[in-house]
C-alpha positions as CSV (number, residue, x, y, z in Angstrom):
1,M,120.7,259.8,200.9
2,K,123.0,256.9,201.8
3,V,126.0,256.4,204.0
4,R,128.7,254.0,202.9
5,I,131.0,252.5,205.6
6,A,134.3,250.9,204.8
7,V,135.2,248.0,207.1
8,P,138.2,245.6,207.3
9,N,138.0,242.7,204.9
10,K,140.4,240.6,207.0
11,G,142.8,240.7,209.9
12,R,142.4,241.3,213.6
13,L,139.9,244.1,213.3
14,R,137.4,242.3,211.0
15,E,135.4,240.1,213.4
16,P,135.2,242.6,216.2
17,T,133.9,245.2,213.7
18,L,131.3,242.9,212.3
19,N,130.2,241.9,215.8
20,L,129.8,245.5,216.7
21,L,127.8,246.3,213.6
22,R,125.5,243.4,214.3
23,K,124.9,244.4,217.9
24,A,124.2,248.0,216.7
25,G,121.4,246.6,214.4
26,L,123.3,246.9,211.1
27,R,123.0,243.3,210.0
28,G,123.8,242.1,206.5
29,E,125.6,239.5,204.5
30,Y,129.2,239.5,205.7
31,S,130.8,236.6,204.0
32,G,134.6,236.8,203.4
33,R,134.3,237.1,199.6
34,L,132.0,240.0,199.5
35,L,133.4,243.4,198.4
36,Y,130.2,245.3,199.4
37,S,127.0,244.6,201.2
38,Q,123.6,246.2,202.0
39,T,122.7,246.3,205.7
40,S,119.4,246.0,207.4
41,N,119.2,249.8,207.2
42,P,118.4,250.7,203.6
43,N,120.3,253.9,204.0
44,I,123.5,252.3,205.1
45,E,125.8,250.0,203.1
46,L,129.2,248.5,203.7
47,I,132.3,248.1,201.5
48,F,135.1,245.7,202.5
49,A,138.7,246.8,202.2
50,R,142.1,246.3,203.7
51,A,142.3,248.2,207.0
52,M,145.4,250.1,205.9
53,D,143.5,251.3,202.7
54,I,140.4,252.5,204.6
55,P,141.8,256.0,205.6
56,G,142.5,256.7,202.0
57,F,139.1,255.6,200.8
58,V,137.4,257.7,203.4
59,A,139.6,260.8,202.7
60,L,138.8,260.5,199.0
61,G,135.0,260.2,199.6
62,A,134.7,256.6,198.3
63,A,133.3,255.9,201.8
64,D,131.7,258.3,204.1
65,L,132.7,256.4,207.2
66,G,135.3,253.8,208.0
67,V,136.5,251.5,210.8
68,T,140.2,251.1,210.9
69,G,143.2,251.3,213.3
70,H,144.4,254.6,214.6
71,D,147.9,253.5,213.4
72,Y,146.7,253.3,209.8
73,V,145.1,256.8,210.1
74,V,148.4,258.2,211.3
75,E,150.4,256.3,208.7
76,A,148.2,257.5,205.8
77,G,148.5,261.1,206.9
78,V,145.2,262.0,205.2
79,E,142.4,264.4,206.3
80,V,139.7,262.4,208.1
81,L,137.8,262.9,211.3
82,E,138.2,260.4,214.2
83,L,134.7,260.2,215.6
84,L,134.9,257.4,218.1
85,D,137.4,255.1,219.8
86,L,135.8,251.7,219.5
87,G,137.8,250.2,222.3
88,Y,139.0,247.0,220.6
89,G,142.1,246.2,218.6
90,R,144.3,247.9,221.3
91,A,148.0,247.5,220.5
92,R,151.3,249.4,220.4
93,I,153.6,250.3,217.6
94,V,157.1,249.5,218.8
95,V,160.7,249.4,217.7
96,A,162.3,246.0,218.2
97,A,165.7,244.4,217.6
98,P,167.2,240.9,218.0
99,E,167.9,240.1,221.6
100,D,171.6,239.5,220.9
101,S,172.1,242.8,219.1
102,V,171.4,246.0,221.0
103,D,170.0,246.8,224.4
104,S,168.5,250.2,223.7
105,L,168.1,252.8,221.0
106,R,171.3,254.5,222.2
107,D,173.2,251.5,220.8
108,V,171.6,251.6,217.4
109,K,174.1,252.7,214.8
110,P,173.3,255.4,212.1
111,G,172.5,253.8,208.8
112,S,170.8,250.8,210.4
113,V,168.1,249.1,208.3
114,V,164.5,249.3,209.7
115,A,161.9,246.9,208.2
116,T,158.3,248.0,208.5
117,K,155.0,248.6,206.8
118,Y,154.7,251.8,208.8
119,I,157.0,253.8,206.5
120,N,155.8,257.3,207.5
121,I,155.5,256.5,211.2
122,A,158.9,255.0,211.3
123,R,160.5,257.8,209.4
124,R,159.0,260.5,211.6
125,F,160.0,258.7,214.7
126,F,163.6,258.3,213.8
127,E,163.8,261.8,212.6
128,S,162.4,263.0,215.9
129,I,165.2,261.4,217.9
130,G,167.8,262.5,215.4
131,L,168.9,259.0,214.2
132,E,169.5,258.4,210.5
133,V,168.2,255.0,209.4
134,S,167.4,253.3,206.1
135,I,163.7,252.3,205.8
136,L,162.9,248.9,204.2
137,R,159.3,248.7,203.1
138,I,157.6,245.3,203.6
139,S,154.0,244.1,203.4
140,G,154.3,240.8,205.3
141,A,155.7,239.7,208.7
142,A,158.5,242.1,209.8
143,E,159.7,239.7,212.5
144,V,161.5,237.5,210.1
145,T,163.6,240.2,208.5
146,P,166.4,240.4,211.1
147,Y,166.7,236.6,211.0
148,L,167.1,236.8,207.3
149,G,169.8,239.4,207.7
150,I,168.0,242.1,205.7
151,A,167.2,244.4,208.6
152,D,168.7,245.4,211.9
153,L,165.4,246.7,213.5
154,I,161.7,246.5,212.9
155,V,158.8,248.9,213.6
156,D,155.7,246.8,214.0
157,V,152.4,246.4,215.9
158,T,152.1,244.2,218.9
159,S,149.4,243.5,221.5
160,T,151.2,241.3,224.0
161,G,154.7,241.1,222.7
162,S,154.6,237.3,222.6
163,T,155.2,237.1,218.8
164,L,158.2,239.3,219.1
165,A,159.6,237.2,222.0
166,M,158.9,234.0,220.0
167,H,161.2,235.4,217.3
168,R,163.8,236.5,219.9
169,L,163.2,240.2,219.4
170,R,163.4,242.8,222.2
171,I,161.2,245.9,222.4
172,L,163.5,248.9,222.5
173,T,160.8,251.6,222.8
174,E,157.1,252.3,222.1
175,V,156.3,254.7,219.3
176,M,152.5,255.0,219.8
177,D,149.3,253.3,221.0
178,T,146.5,252.3,218.7
179,S,143.0,251.0,218.7
180,A,140.1,250.7,216.3
181,R,138.4,254.0,215.4
182,L,135.3,255.2,213.6
183,I,136.5,257.8,211.1
184,A,134.6,260.1,208.7
185,N,135.1,262.1,205.6
186,P,135.0,265.8,206.6
187,S,132.6,266.6,203.7
188,S,130.3,263.7,204.5
189,F,130.3,264.7,208.1
190,K,128.7,268.0,207.1
191,S,126.5,267.0,204.3
192,K,125.2,263.7,205.8
193,R,125.5,264.8,209.5
194,E,122.2,263.2,210.6
195,L,122.9,259.8,209.2
196,V,126.5,259.9,210.3
197,E,125.4,260.8,213.8
198,E,122.9,257.9,213.8
199,V,125.7,255.4,213.0
200,R,128.1,257.0,215.6
201,L,125.3,256.9,218.3
202,A,124.4,253.3,217.5
203,L,128.0,252.1,217.8
204,D,128.7,254.2,220.9
205,S,125.6,252.9,222.7
206,V,126.8,249.3,222.2
207,I,130.3,250.1,223.4
208,R,128.9,251.9,226.5
209,A,126.7,248.8,227.3
210,E,129.7,246.4,227.4
211,G,130.3,245.2,230.9
212,M,127.1,246.8,232.3
213,K,124.2,245.0,233.9
214,L,120.7,246.0,234.9
215,I,119.7,245.2,238.5
216,M,116.1,245.0,239.5
217,M,114.8,244.4,243.0
218,N,111.8,244.9,245.4
219,V,112.5,247.0,248.5
220,P,110.2,247.5,251.5
221,D,109.3,251.1,252.2
222,D,111.2,251.2,255.5
223,K,114.4,249.8,253.8
224,L,114.4,252.1,250.7
225,S,116.8,254.7,251.9
226,S,119.3,252.1,253.1
227,V,119.2,250.3,249.7
228,L,119.5,253.5,247.7
229,A,122.6,254.4,249.6
230,V,124.5,251.4,248.3
231,L,123.3,251.5,244.7
232,P,125.5,253.2,242.1
233,A,123.7,254.7,239.0
234,M,124.4,256.8,235.9
235,A,121.7,259.3,237.0
236,G,120.3,257.9,240.2
237,P,118.4,254.6,240.7
238,T,114.9,254.5,239.2
239,I,112.1,253.7,241.7
240,A,108.4,252.9,241.3
241,E,105.8,252.0,243.9
242,V,104.6,248.4,243.8
243,K,100.9,247.7,244.5
244,A,101.0,245.3,247.4
245,E,99.5,244.8,250.8
246,V,102.7,246.2,252.3
247,K,104.1,249.4,250.8
248,M,106.9,248.2,248.5
249,W,109.2,249.8,245.9
250,E,110.6,248.5,242.6
251,V,114.1,249.7,242.2
252,Y,116.4,249.3,239.2
253,T,119.8,250.6,238.3
254,V,122.7,250.0,235.9
255,V,126.0,248.9,237.4
256,S,129.4,247.8,236.1
257,E,129.8,244.0,235.9
258,S,132.9,244.4,238.0
259,D,130.8,245.9,240.8
260,L,128.0,243.4,240.5
261,Y,129.1,241.0,243.3
262,R,129.5,243.8,245.8
263,V,126.4,245.7,244.9
264,I,124.1,242.6,245.1
265,N,125.5,241.6,248.5
266,E,125.2,245.1,249.9
267,A,121.7,245.6,248.5
268,K,120.6,242.3,250.0
269,K,122.0,243.2,253.4
270,A,120.3,246.6,253.2
271,G,116.9,245.1,252.6
272,G,116.6,244.5,248.9
273,R,114.9,241.3,247.8
274,D,113.7,239.4,244.6
275,I,116.9,240.7,243.0
276,V,117.1,240.1,239.2
277,V,120.2,240.8,237.0
278,L,119.7,241.4,233.3
279,P,122.1,242.0,230.4
280,I,122.1,245.4,228.7
281,E,122.5,245.7,224.9
282,R,122.8,249.5,224.6
283,V,123.3,252.6,226.7
284,V,122.3,255.8,225.0
285,L,123.3,259.0,226.7
């Protein structure tokens, strides 16, 4: 039994996805021209496709799993399971207009032309606010369409808004948030549950380890309680007695990188010594 994973063949989700797979131990040949590839796990193979096509491939069973944006899942409107928010590719789907045209959605006239690749998302949004518009399907950059005079508004994805500002476009409203997701074919999720869960766990463990560090230190017996009081941990610090002339304990725990400076200093003041900080590749709960 094998599991086939569809991953983006280009675009902003490709490299983060391939890096995640490598860190999860699913290494392979990932050159830009390949359409499919075996991974280091003989039971798992990859196919490379456009991110917007991946929900359809997974829904049809051409792939058991897929990595794509939540926006593409919503746009496709197909039956897939979202198993995991992968945490990268975060962006917003927005409605934008030229800066010198309208100030808000209230100023948009019925019959205005909206350029977008998100046909279904845009149609549902404007229907929800009761504004009749004409949808212009495009596959390239939407930002240029108002400049060319073929659209009044655009519905597009943005991370920082800088590209929109560069083209003198103003965000009128946000439609939805999006990020990269691990999705599954419902039938594959049942029939290949064990392998699917292995993939999900591998990816999740890498994501959980991001920004986490392992701290190890030696603590004299009379300082142990003071040191433990300042150490955060997922399930309590781990301690082991060290064989030495003076009773000593080896203490280690996992902390967020953002807390590292504070924890090290507090542990040192409380009596910890020989402090070592190590990177963490995975966290499996």
